[in-house]
N, C-alpha and C positions, 0 to 999 in steps of 0.2 A: 822266284823267291828262293833264297838260300836256306839250307838246313839250319836249324837252331835248337838250342836247349832253353826252355823256360820252366824253371822249377821254383814256384812261388810258395814256399812253405812257411813264411813268416805269419804268425798269428797276429793280425792287425786288429787292435781294439780302438775303433775310431769314434770320437764323439765326447760330449761333455761328461765329466765325472768317471771316465773309464779308468782313472787312476785307482779306483777301488778294487780293480781286478788284479792289481800288482802282486799281492801275496800269492794268489792262485797261480799266476804266471811263473813266479820264481820258484815255488815249492818243489817242482819235479827235479830241480837241478841241485838242491842242497840249501844249507842254512848260512854259509859264509859268503857274504856279498861284498864285492868291491864296488862302491858307488863312485862313478867318475863324473865330474861336472866342471864348469868353467869358472867365470869370474865372480860368481856369487849372486847373480840375479834370482836364482831359485830360492835364495834365502829371503830376499826382499819381497818376493811375491807370494811367499807362504808355501811354495811347492816342497821345499826341503823339509819343513816341519810335517807336512802331510805325509810324505814318504816315510819319514822316521816313525811316525805314529803307526802307519800301516805295517811297518816291518819290525814291530816290537818283538816279535818272536824269532827274528833273524839276528845274526851278528853282522853288523855293517861296519866296514872300514871305508875310509874316504880318500879319494885323490881329487883335490880341487885345483883350480888355476890352469886348466887346459886352455891353451891359447887359440885365438880365432884361426890361425894357420898352425895346426897342432905340431908341436916340436917333438923330436925324438927324445929330448931330455925328459919331457913329461911321460912319454911312453916307458922309458927306462925306470922312472919312479914307480909307475903302476906295476910293471913287471916285478920289481923288487917286493912290493906289497903282496902281490899274488903268491910269490914263492915263500915269503916269510910267514904268511898267515894261512897258507894252504886254501886259497880262495876256491869256491865252487862255481860261482857265476859272476859275470861282470854286468853291472847295471849302469848304462850310460844315460845320463839325464842332461839334455841340452840339444844343441844343433849338430850339424854334420861334423864339425871339428871334434866335438866330444865323442861322438860315435866312432869316427875314424880312429881316433887315438885308442878307444876301447877295443876296437877290433885287433889292432896290432898288440895291445897289451894282452888280450886273450890268447893270441898266438904265441907271444913271447913267454907266457907263463910256463910253457912246457919245452921251451927252447933253451939250450945250454949256453949259448953265446949271446952276442949283442943283438937285440931285436932289430937294429938297423939292417941286419942281413936279410930279414924277412921283407923289407921294403925293396932292397936292391935286387933280391933274388927270391921271388915268390915260391919257387920250387922247394925252398927250405921250410915252408910252412907245413907243420905237421899237425899234432893235436892242438885243438883250439877250445878254450873254455866256452861254454854257452854264453851268449850275449842277449840281453833284454834291454830295450831302449824306452825312454820316455822323451818324446820329441817336443822341443820348445821353439823351433825355428823351421820354417818351410823354405828349403833351399836345395840341399844336396841329394836327397833321396837315400841317404845312408841307412835309413831305418828299414830298408827292404832290399838291400843289394849286397854284393860281395866285395865292394871296392873300399879302399882307404887311401888317403893321400897324406903323407907325412913330410915335414920339413926338417932339414938338417942345416942349421944356420952356420955351423962350423965349415961346411963344404959348399954352402950356397946351393943346396939341392932341395927341390920339392918334387917328390916322386910318388907315383901311384903304385899300389900293389893290390892283389886280389886273391881271394880263395872262396870257394863255395861254402866253406866252413865259417867264413866271416859273416854270412847272412844271419841277421838276428833271429833268434827263435820266436820272439814276440816283440811287438812295438805298440806302445800306447800313444795315440795321436789325438790330443784334445785341442781343438781349435781355439779354445778360450785362453790357452797358454800363449797365444800370439798377440793377445790384446795389448799388452804392455811393451811390445817391441818398439824400439825407436824407428822412426820413418826410414832412416837410411838403411837399417837392416831389412826392413820389409822390401824396399826397392832393390837392394843388392841381392837379396834372396830370390826375388822374382827374376832378375837378370840371370842368375845361376840356373834356375829351372829352365828358362827359355834357351839358354846356351846348351844345356843337356839335350834338349829336343833338337835344336839346330844341328848339333854334331851328328845326330842319328838320321835326321831328315835329309840333309845334304850329303848323300852317298850315291855311289854309282849304280846300285841295284835299282832298276826301274820297274820291277814287277811286283813290288810289295804294296799293292794298292791299299789294302786295309790298314796296314801299319802306318802308312803316310797319312791316312785320314785320322787315325788316333793322334798322331803327332800334331796335326793341324788343330784338332780340338783342344789339346793341351795348351798350345800357343794362344788360341782365342780365349781360353779361360784366364790365362795370365794377363792378357791385354785388357780383358773386361774387368777383372776383379782387383788388380793391383791399385788402380786409382781410387777405387772405392775403399779399400783397406787403408790407404794413405789419408783419405778424407775422414773416414769413420773407423778408427782403430778397433772398436769393439763390435764391428759388424760381423756377426757370426757367419752369415752366408758367404761373405767375401773370404774370411779367414779359412773357413772349411774347404772351399773350393781351391784356394791356393795351397793348402796343406795337402790335399789329396792329389793335386796336380804335381806337387813336389815328389810325392811317393811314386806315382805312376811314371814320371818323366825318366826315372833311372832305375826301374826295377826289372828291366829287360824287355818290357812290352813294346816301347817305341822303336826298338831295333830288331824285333823278331823278323827274321827273313831278310835282314839287311846285314851290314857290317863293313868295317873298314877303320882305318886310323882316324882319330880326331885331329883337329887343327888348333882351335882357339885355346883349348885347355893346356896343351903343351906350351904354347906361347905364354899364356898367363902364368903358368907354374914358374916360369923363369922370372917373370916380374915379381911374383911373390917371394921367390927364393932370394932375390937380391934386395927387394925393397919392402917386403912384408906388408903388402897392400891388401885391402879387402878383395877376396877372390871374385865376388860377383861384380864389383866395380871394374876390376881389370878385364873381365869377360865382356862387359858392356862396352868398354872402350875399344877393345880389339875387334869385336864381331862385325860392326858395319864396315870397318876398314878391310877386313878379310873379305867380306861380301864384294866390295867394290873391286878389290884386287883380282878376284877369281872370276868376275863376270866376263864371259866370252861367248862365242857362238855355241859352244858345247854345253855351257851351264845356264844360258839365258832362259831356256825352257823351264828349268826347275825353279828359277827365281820368279818366273811368271806364274807358275803353279802356286808358289807360296803367296805371291801378291794377290792373286785372284781368290784363292781359297781361304786365306787368313785375313787379308786386309780388304777384301771385297773390291779390288781395283778392277775397273772395266776397260781400261785403256787397251786398244787392240794392238798397238805397236809393241813388239816384244821387249825391245830394249827400254823403251819409256816405261813400260809396266814394271820391269825388273828394277829400274832405278827408283821408281816411286815406292816400291816395296822396301828397298833398302833405306830410303829416306824416312819412311814411316817408322821403321825399326829404330833408327837413331833418334828421331823426334820423340818416340815413346819413352826411351831411356832418359832423354833430357827432361821431359815433362815429369818423370818420376823423381827428379832431383839428383840424378847420378852425375858426378863429374865425368865429362866426356873427352878429356884429353889427359895425357900423361903429364903434361906441363903443370896442370892443376894439382897433381899429386907430388910435385917436386922432382919428377923424374926427367933426366936428360938423356942424350944418346950415347953417353960415355961407355955404357956396358952392352950396347945393342949387339955388337959383333959376337961376344962370348955367349950372350943369352940366345941369340939366333942359332949359333952352332950347337948348343946343348938342346934346344928345342927340337931341332932336326934329328939329333942323335938319339935322345931319349923318347921323343914323341913319335918316331917313325913317320915323319911327315912326307917322306918319299912315297908312302903308300896311302896318302890322304885322298879325299874327294878330288881335289886338284893337287897333284904332287908339288911340294915346295922345297926349294933349296935354302941354304943359309942366306943367300942374297935376297931371296924373296921375302923371308921373314924380316930381315933388316928393313926392307922397303915398307912392309906393313907396319912395323914399329915406328918408323919415321912418320908415317901418315897419322899415327896416334898422338903425335906431339901437339 
């Protein structure tokens, strides 16, 4: 098992009506709040009004309209608001996109130049305003981690950045906020959760037994509860388990003692950078094709481990077991209603070469579980058509 740092200082307030703790969570950081949110669903479901009622003693400024793949243009608007109004704390209300944007806004508030610099070069991240989140979508785990992913459509770049100071101080996670999610967001969010786990599970370190069992439990949770949430949107047990799985999937726990470059995320980031597709959908399309492409004598044992421990496959032949596990994964995504080809999204192969080149360059795929070249990535993308 490799050395690791696991510093979980986020104050998680999980469960129904935890929103009532929001004033107490914000108070230590000041009275001037920048509330960041997305397309307005929090106004339709009453959450916006509830927050404004609770924060009557605070001065609240708003940044709305953060995109599903958060753009640097929105970040720049948020940074301007922070500097103009001398903001004390950033409140992100939404899913991972809103939280990611809020993290870079919080870092850009004390940065003298373009906040895109903080995305392309995390070493430039200095002082960061405190961040508190109210989670409304189970997907990215941004409510308890140091990561943020921002898109720059002018340069067709979607890049990740990170700082331990980006970790939210506190996060409110109320599963009832997921009840009104469209089915496609529930399905795509679950695919995102599972992809986070896959990226950490399929690594070369073979001695992290406990960490791998945690990962398998998270995958089984998604497989068990996503169909229930799709059939019964207001099923609290299903929503609660998916929400907690989302948080745990990327708070550092499933990679403790492991490590290495990811694969599907860098590839999907290029798809989103050029076509602005839903992140979880792109991951669901790429993942089974990546699995099949890297299945070989060295990886077949790990795929069998996955098949037996997650899907309860008893087939004794290693390659048959591995392929059954991969097929089960793809069938699960299909049954959740996720489009499973790029063609269905209107994407052709015209940009595969440039996307593959950038995925290898920015994603460090030469150091992935199975190292990939530009040609490898092109082959995986073609298999996704």
